[in-house]
N, C-alpha and C positions, 0 to 999 in steps of 0.2 A: 639366074646366077650366071655370071660370065665364065667362060671356059678357063680363063687364066686363074680366077679365084678357085674354081673347082680343082684344078691341077694342084694349086698350092695347098688346098685342104687335104687332098689325097696324099701328097708327099708328106705333109705334116703328120697325118694319121699313121702312115707307114713308118716314119721315123719314131714316133712315140711307141707304137706297137713293137718296133724293133728293139728299142731300149727296154721295154717291158719283157720281151723274149729273153734278152741277155740277162736281165735281172732275175728272171724265173729260173734260168740255168744255175745261177749262183744260189738262189733260194733252194732249189731241189737238192743241192749237195748237202745242205744242213738240215732240211726238213725231216728227212727220213732217218737221220741219225741223231745228232746233237739235240735238235729242237724237241724231239720226242722224249728225251730224257730229263729235260729241265722242268722246273716248277713254273706253272702258268696261272694267271688269275682266272677266276670263275667266269669272267665275261669274255674269255678268249673264244673267238668264232671257230667253227670247225675248219680244218684245212681246205675243204672243198669250196668254201665261200670266197677265198682270196682270189683265185684265178678269174672267175667271172666278174667280180667287182673291179679288179684291176683292168681287165679288158675294156669294160665300159668307161672307166676313168681315163685310160689312155686314148680312147676314141674321142671323148669329150675334150681332152687336152689338145689333141691334134686338130680337131675341128676349130677350136678357139684360136690356136696358133696360126692355122692356115688363113682364117678370116683376118686376123691382125696383119699377117704378112701381106695379104692382098692389098692392103692400104699403101704399100710401097716402101721399100727399104731406104729410099731417099729421105724419108721423114725421120727426124731424130727421135721422136716419141715412139715410133714403130720399132726402130733399132733398139732403143732402151728397153722396151717391153719384151722384145724377142731375146735380148741378152739375158734378162732376168729369167725368161722361160727356159733357155738353154741351160743355164747354170742350175736351176732347180731340177731340171730333167736329169742332169748328170749326178746331182746329189741323190736323187731318187734311186738311181742304179747303184751308187756307192753305198747307200744304206744297206741294200741287200748283201753286198759283198762283205761289209763290216759285220753285220749281224749274223748272217748265216755261214759265210765262208770262214771268216776269222773268229766267229763265235764270241764276239765282244759286245755284249749288250750295253755296257757303259759308253764305249766309244760310239756305238750306233745311236745311242741317245743324243750325244752331242751332234751327230750328223743330222738326225731327224729334227732336232730343234732348229738347226740352221736351215734345213729344208723347209720347215713350216714357215719360218720368217720369209724366206725367198718366195714361197708360194703367195703369201700375203702381199709382198711387194709386186709380184707378177700380176696379181689381181688388180692392184692399184694402177699399174701401168697399162694393163689391158683396158681398164675402165676409162683411162684418159684417151686411149685411141678409139675404142668402140665400147661404150658403156654396157650394152646388152651382152656382149661376148664375154665380158669378165665374169658374168654369173655362171657361165659354163664350168668355171673352175671352182665354184663353191663346193660341189660334192667332193672334189679332190681334197680341198682344204679340210673339210670335215673328216674325211677318211684318214688323212694324215694326222690330224689332231687325235683321233681315236688311236691310231697306230703309235703315236707318241706316248699316250697314256699306257697303252699295252706294253710298249718297250720299257717304259719306266718301271712298271709293275714286275715285268720279267726280271729286270736288273735287280730290283729291290728283293724279290723273292729268292734270287739265286746268288746274291752277294755273300761273299764269305768273309 
């Protein structure tokens, strides 16, 4: 692996973990208070599951973005793929703010639906640039699909 590629992978992983860290701060403000008091479906994972799962997903996301980035920003497909990636990463953090800080499951549901669509588009564009790298985002898409269902059920169970 070239040094340039490795540097881009490391930078991308650091950025993804950084976004995850910021999102976790937003999450923590609501987890210990509001989130504990609302109704949740029976398939809700224990709180301790979320941090390790997200850490792995952010690392996979950073690895995939770094590899795509290493193909060169001069290429329109690389730029398009990374634009999608950046927007979905921002929506990822926004979801935590809307769900946990603002305590708005319905608005968070709209955010996570949009996030899921952007993840699918990101996978599509990553596949155009480097097909194998796109598969690194599949676990992320599956987890967000699960989170979308969980978000919907939380909204449904707590709608007044």
